[in-house]
C-alpha positions in Angstrom: 52.1 -40.6 64.8 50.9 -40.8 68.5 47.6 -41.9 69.8 45.0 -39.7 71.4 41.1 -39.2 71.5 38.5 -36.4 71.6 35.1 -36.7 73.1 31.9 -35.4 71.4 28.3 -35.7 73.0 29.7 -38.3 75.5 31.3 -40.5 72.8 35.1 -40.9 72.5 36.7 -40.8 69.0 40.4 -42.1 68.8 42.8 -40.7 66.4 46.5 -40.7 65.6 48.1 -37.4 65.4 51.4 -36.3 63.7 54.2 -35.7 66.2 55.3 -32.5 64.5 51.7 -31.3 64.7 51.5 -32.1 68.3 54.8 -30.3 69.2 54.7 -27.4 66.7 51.1 -26.6 66.1 48.4 -27.7 63.5 49.9 -25.5 60.9 53.2 -27.4 60.8 51.5 -30.4 59.3 48.5 -30.4 57.1 45.9 -33.1 57.5 47.9 -34.2 60.6 45.2 -36.4 62.1 43.7 -39.7 61.0 41.1 -42.0 62.4 42.5 -44.8 64.7 40.1 -47.3 63.2 41.2 -46.7 59.6 44.9 -46.8 60.4 44.7 -49.7 63.0 42.8 -51.9 60.6 45.0 -51.3 57.8 48.2 -52.1 59.9 46.5 -55.3 61.1 45.8 -56.5 57.5 49.3 -55.7 56.6 50.7 -57.5 59.7 48.5 -60.6 59.0 49.7 -60.7 55.4 53.2 -60.6 56.3 52.9 -63.3 59.0 51.6 -65.5 56.3 54.5 -64.8 54.2 57.2 -67.2 54.6 59.8 -64.5 53.9 58.9 -63.1 57.5 59.3 -66.2 59.7 60.1 -64.3 62.9 56.9 -62.1 62.5 54.8 -65.4 61.6 55.9 -67.1 64.9 55.4 -64.1 67.0 51.9 -62.9 65.6 50.1 -66.2 66.3 46.7 -64.6 66.2 43.8 -65.6 64.0 42.5 -62.5 62.2 38.9 -63.2 63.5 40.4 -62.7 67.0 41.3 -59.1 66.6 37.7 -57.8 66.9 37.0 -59.5 70.1 40.2 -57.7 71.9 39.2 -54.7 73.7 40.8 -51.3 72.4 43.5 -51.1 75.0 44.5 -54.5 74.0 44.5 -53.9 70.2 46.7 -50.9 70.8 49.3 -52.8 73.0 49.3 -55.6 70.6 50.2 -53.3 67.8 52.7 -51.7 69.9 54.3 -55.2 70.5 55.1 -55.4 66.6 55.4 -51.8 65.4 58.1 -49.4 66.2 57.1 -46.3 64.3 54.2 -45.2 61.9 54.5 -42.6 59.3 51.5 -41.6 57.4 51.8 -39.9 54.0 48.5 -37.8 53.6 48.8 -37.0 49.9 49.0 -40.8 49.0 47.1 -42.3 51.9 50.0 -44.7 52.4 51.5 -45.4 55.9 55.0 -46.6 56.4 55.7 -48.9 59.4 58.8 -49.8 60.9 58.7 -53.3 62.8 60.6 -53.8 66.1 64.1 -55.1 65.5 63.1 -58.5 67.1 60.8 -59.2 64.3 62.8 -57.9 61.3 64.7 -60.1 59.0 68.4 -59.7 58.5 68.1 -59.8 54.6 65.3 -57.4 54.1 64.3 -53.9 55.1 62.0 -53.6 58.3 60.1 -50.8 56.9 57.0 -51.8 55.1 54.7 -49.9 53.1 50.8 -50.2 54.0 47.8 -49.0 52.2 45.5 -47.1 54.5 41.8 -47.8 53.3 39.2 -45.0 53.5 36.7 -47.3 54.7 38.0 -49.9 57.2 34.8 -51.8 57.7 34.9 -52.9 54.1 38.3 -54.0 54.1 38.6 -56.0 57.6 40.6 -59.2 57.1 38.0 -61.8 56.0 38.9 -65.4 56.7 37.2 -68.6 57.3 36.2 -69.3 61.0 38.9 -71.0 63.0 38.4 -74.3 64.7 37.9 -72.9 68.2 37.5 -76.3 69.8 41.1 -76.9 69.0 42.5 -73.6 70.2 41.5 -74.4 73.9 43.7 -77.2 74.5 46.5 -75.3 72.8 46.1 -72.5 75.5 46.2 -75.0 78.3 49.2 -76.8 76.8 51.0 -73.5 76.5 50.4 -72.9 80.2 51.9 -76.4 81.1 54.7 -75.8 78.7 55.5 -72.6 80.6 55.6 -74.3 83.8 57.7 -77.1 82.4 60.3 -74.8 80.9 60.6 -72.8 84.1 61.3 -76.1 86.1 64.0 -77.1 83.5 65.8 -73.7 84.0 65.6 -74.0 87.9 66.9 -77.5 88.0 69.6 -77.0 85.6 68.2 -79.1 82.9 68.4 -76.1 80.5 70.8 -73.3 81.2 68.8 -70.4 79.6 66.2 -69.5 77.2 68.6 -70.1 74.2 68.8 -73.7 75.0 65.1 -74.1 75.7 64.5 -72.6 72.1 67.2 -74.9 70.5 65.4 -78.0 72.1 62.0 -76.8 71.1 62.9 -75.7 67.6 61.6 -72.3 68.0 63.1 -68.8 68.6 64.1 -67.3 71.8 61.5 -64.7 71.3 58.8 -67.3 71.2 60.2 -68.9 74.4 59.9 -65.4 76.0 56.3 -65.1 74.9 55.4 -68.6 76.4 57.0 -67.7 79.7 55.2 -64.6 79.9 52.2 -66.9 81.0 54.0 -67.4 84.2 53.4 -63.8 85.0 49.6 -64.5 85.3 48.0 -64.8 88.7 48.2 -68.2 90.2 44.3 -68.9 90.1 44.4 -67.9 86.3 47.2 -70.3 85.5 45.2 -73.0 87.5 42.1 -72.1 85.5 44.0 -72.5 82.2 45.5 -75.7 83.2 41.9 -77.2 83.7 40.1 -75.8 80.9 37.5 -78.1 79.5 36.8 -78.5 75.7 33.7 -76.5 75.9 35.3 -73.5 77.7 34.8 -70.0 76.3 37.4 -69.2 73.6 40.6 -67.6 74.8 43.4 -66.3 72.7 47.1 -66.6 73.5 47.7 -62.9 72.6 45.0 -61.8 75.0 46.4 -63.9 77.7 50.0 -62.4 77.0 48.4 -59.0 77.2 46.8 -59.8 80.3 50.1 -60.9 82.0 51.5 -57.5 81.2 49.3 -56.2 84.2 51.2 -56.3 87.7 48.0 -56.1 89.8 46.5 -59.5 90.0 43.1 -58.3 91.1 43.2 -56.5 87.7 44.2 -59.6 85.9 41.4 -61.5 87.3 38.8 -58.8 86.2 40.4 -58.9 82.6 40.4 -62.5 82.8 36.7 -62.7 83.7 35.8 -60.4 80.8 37.8 -62.4 78.4 35.9 -65.9 79.6 32.4 -64.5 79.7 
């Protein structure tokens, strides 16, 4: 499946389209299109379910997003977040089941990285419902992660830790998790300073959203996205 959109009466509708239909025409794949909202909400529900399963420790460590946070992410961030975890999606129209292949870095050696997902017909009625997270405890966590990223970088530069593997061993986490934390160093300097000085009553900001902002190379765009996130 590949992402696309169409416009009707000035309103944009997103969807996922079968690669075969895109390359060879609609006749090559019956019912080749599915609403983006339907499949994305179903994928998120499954990812969160796996992330809470001790049999998937890598995914649990990497996901680190409260289900309630998903709805506050702008659409492009939602897509990029799913891209971070999912290598490929196949949708079986007859059964309304999807099959996702997780990226190799989140797969477990003793089980298949291909996971079956039920695609709900009404995604609004099947959003992942969960109790509100204690947001006042999340702000210090984001600030602490920023400080930790700076400290880790200093340890590598000063030779205290030769590489990310050594940092992961000392911290008791995976190398992938160290890489996620270090991505915060790609944020513009003023954003990093702002994170370090966050007050307890600051607007809620998730780690995942910060990581997605850090993917932007243009600092001016980072500043705009950060301002939008903290309004």
